[in-house]
SEDOMI-121322 format. One record per residue: residue in one letter; z, x, y of N, C-alpha, C, O, CB in turn. Coordinates in steps of 0.1 Angstrom, whole numbers, padded with zeros to 4 digits, always signed. Each point is the difference from the previous one (the first is absolute). Glycine has a CB too. Example, Ala and Ser with C-alpha at 12.3 -4.5 7.8 and 13.67 -1.06 7.14 Angstrom:
BEGIN
A+0078+0132-0057+0000-0009+0012+0000+0009+0012+0007+0010+0000+0005-0029-0012 S-0019+0015+0023+0000+0009+0011+0008-0008+0011+0001+0005+0011-0023+0007-0017 
This chain:
BEGIN
M+0232+0113+0326-0009+0010-0003-0013-0008-0006+0002-0007-0010+0018+0026+0005 K-0030-0020+0009-0010-0007-0006-0011+0008-0006-0008+0007+0007+0013-0026+0007 L-0006+0017-0028-0010+0008-0009-0014-0005+0000-0001-0011-0004+0019+0016-0010 D-0029+0000+0018-0013-0005+0002-0003+0002-0016+0003+0010-0006-0010-0004+0034 L+0000-0019-0034-0006-0002-0014-0014+0011+0001-0007-0001+0010+0016-0029-0015 P-0013+0038-0004-0011+0006-0002-0011-0009-0003+0000-0010-0007+0014+0027+0003 D-0025-0011+0010-0012-0009+0001-0003-0005-0012-0005-0012+0000-0004+0024+0016 I+0011-0006-0029-0008-0003-0013+0013-0012-0003-0003-0007-0010-0013+0035-0001 A+0027-0030+0015+0011-0012-0001-0008-0011+0007-0002-0011-0005+0026+0025+0005 K-0027-0010+0011-0007-0014+0008-0014-0006-0005-0004-0010+0004+0014+0020+0016 G-0016-0003-0029-0015-0004-0008-0010+0004+0008-0011-0004-0001+0018-0015-0010 K-0002+0030+0022-0013+0004+0006-0007+0010-0006-0012+0001+0004+0021-0008+0014 I-0006+0014-0024-0003+0012-0008-0001-0001-0015+0011+0001-0006+0000+0011+0025 L-0020-0014-0025-0002-0001-0017+0002+0013-0003-0005+0010+0006-0013-0029-0008 P+0028+0021-0012-0001+0014-0005-0014-0001-0009-0005-0010-0006+0035+0015+0006 P-0035+0009+0000-0012+0005-0004-0002-0005-0015-0012-0002-0003+0015+0023+0020 A+0005-0024-0024-0003-0007-0014-0006-0013+0000-0010-0003-0007+0029+0015+0000 I-0010-0022+0019-0006-0009+0001-0013-0002+0007-0007-0009-0002+0027+0004-0002 Q-0023+0015+0014-0012+0000+0007-0013-0001-0012-0010-0008-0001+0023+0022+0023 Q-0010+0000-0033-0007+0001-0011-0003-0013-0008-0012-0003-0002+0021+0025+0002 K+0001-0030-0004-0002-0012-0005-0008-0007+0004-0010-0004-0007+0026+0006+0001 I-0014-0006+0020-0009-0012+0008-0012+0005-0002-0008-0008-0005+0022+0001+0023 H-0018+0020-0016-0013+0005+0004-0006+0001-0016-0013+0000+0000+0019+0015+0025 K+0001-0015-0037-0005+0001-0012-0003-0016-0003-0011-0002-0005+0025+0026-0001 E-0008-0032+0009+0001-0014-0001-0013-0007+0008-0008-0008-0005+0035+0011+0003 M-0029+0003+0017-0012-0004+0005-0013+0007-0007-0012-0005+0001+0026+0001+0020 M-0011+0015-0027-0015+0006-0005-0004-0010-0011-0011-0006+0000+0016+0033+0003 D+0005-0029-0014-0002-0006-0012-0006-0016+0003-0007-0007-0007+0026+0024-0005 K-0013-0020+0023-0004-0014+0004-0015-0002+0005-0007-0010-0003+0031+0007+0010 E-0028+0013+0003-0014+0003+0003-0009+0000-0014-0009-0008-0003+0017+0022+0025 L-0003-0002-0031-0008+0002-0013-0002-0014-0007-0011-0004-0003+0021+0027+0000 R+0000-0029+0001-0003-0013-0007-0009-0011+0007-0006-0009-0007+0029+0014-0004 K-0023-0005+0024-0009-0007+0005-0014+0005-0002-0009-0008-0004+0025+0000+0019 K-0019+0022-0012-0013+0006-0004-0004-0004-0013-0012-0004-0002+0017+0021+0014 Q+0005-0016-0022-0003+0001-0016-0005-0019-0002-0009-0004-0007+0032+0030-0002 F-0014-0033+0017-0004-0015-0002-0014-0002+0005-0007-0007-0007+0032-0001+0011 R-0031+0014+0006-0013-0003+0008-0010+0007-0011-0011-0006-0004+0020+0008+0033 H-0005+0009-0033-0010+0008-0011-0005-0009-0010-0012-0004-0002+0024+0026+0003 D+0002-0026-0010-0002-0010-0009-0008-0013+0002-0008-0005-0009+0027+0016+0005 W-0017-0016+0014-0007-0012+0005-0011-0001+0001-0008-0008-0005+0021+0005+0015 L-0018+0018+0000-0013+0002+0000-0010+0002-0014-0012-0004-0002+0021+0015+0024 L-0001-0005-0032-0004+0005-0011-0005-0014-0008-0011-0003-0003+0029+0026+0003 A-0007-0030-0002+0000-0012-0008-0008-0010+0006-0003-0009-0008+0023+0013-0001 T-0025-0005+0022-0013-0008+0007-0011+0003-0003-0009-0008-0003+0018+0006+0020 F-0009+0020-0019-0013+0003+0001-0008-0001-0017-0011-0002-0003+0018+0019+0027 S+0004-0015-0032-0002-0003-0012-0002-0013-0005-0008+0000-0010+0019+0018+0010 A-0006-0029+0005-0004-0014+0001-0013-0004+0002-0006-0008-0007+0026+0007+0013 V-0025+0006+0006-0016-0001+0005-0006+0006-0010-0006-0008-0008+0008+0010+0031 L-0003+0011-0026-0009+0005-0009-0001-0005-0011-0010+0000-0007+0012+0017+0015 G+0009-0021-0012-0001-0006-0017-0006-0013+0001-0008-0004-0008+0031+0014-0001 G-0020-0018+0021-0007-0015+0003-0014+0005-0001-0007-0005-0009+0024-0008+0026 I-0024+0024-0007-0016+0004-0001-0006+0005-0016-0010-0005-0006+0013+0014+0034 F+0006+0000-0033-0004+0001-0010-0001-0007-0013-0006+0002-0010+0010+0012+0023 G+0004-0025-0010+0001-0012-0013-0012-0010+0005-0006-0007-0009+0036+0007+0003 F-0034-0001+0020-0011-0008+0004-0012+0007-0007-0009-0007-0006+0020+0000+0029 I-0011+0020-0023-0011+0005-0004-0003+0003-0011-0011+0002-0003+0011+0003+0018 A+0011-0005-0025-0002+0002-0014-0003-0013-0004-0008-0002-0009+0022+0021+0005 S-0007-0032+0012-0004-0016-0006-0015-0001+0004-0008-0005-0009+0033-0007+0014 L-0031+0017+0006-0011+0001+0004-0011+0006-0012-0009-0007-0004+0021+0008+0027 M-0010+0010-0026-0007+0007-0010+0001-0007-0016-0009+0000-0009+0014+0021+0025 F+0006-0026-0016-0001-0006-0014-0006-0013+0000-0005-0004-0010+0025+0016+0005 W-0021-0021+0018-0010-0007+0002-0012-0001-0001-0007-0009-0005+0019+0007+0012 I-0017+0016-0001-0014+0000-0002-0005+0006-0012-0012-0002-0004+0011+0003+0026 V+0009+0005-0029-0002+0004-0014+0000-0011-0010-0006+0002-0011+0016+0018+0018 T-0005-0030-0005+0001-0012-0008-0009-0010+0004-0001-0010-0008+0023+0014+0003 K-0029-0004+0016-0007-0010+0002-0013+0000-0005-0007-0010+0002+0020+0008+0015 
């Protein structure tokens, strides 16, 4: 008598808890990617604005002391 293994034992079907865990990990990875992109853009924007306003302040100080 030959017994067939259930599909879950063969790895063809994942239990719902494992599927939920995989889905949660994928969503967390996508969220981290979006957060990294947001942080990078914010830091770049801040650095550029800091440079521009620093230049303007230096220019104004130079004009006043001239």
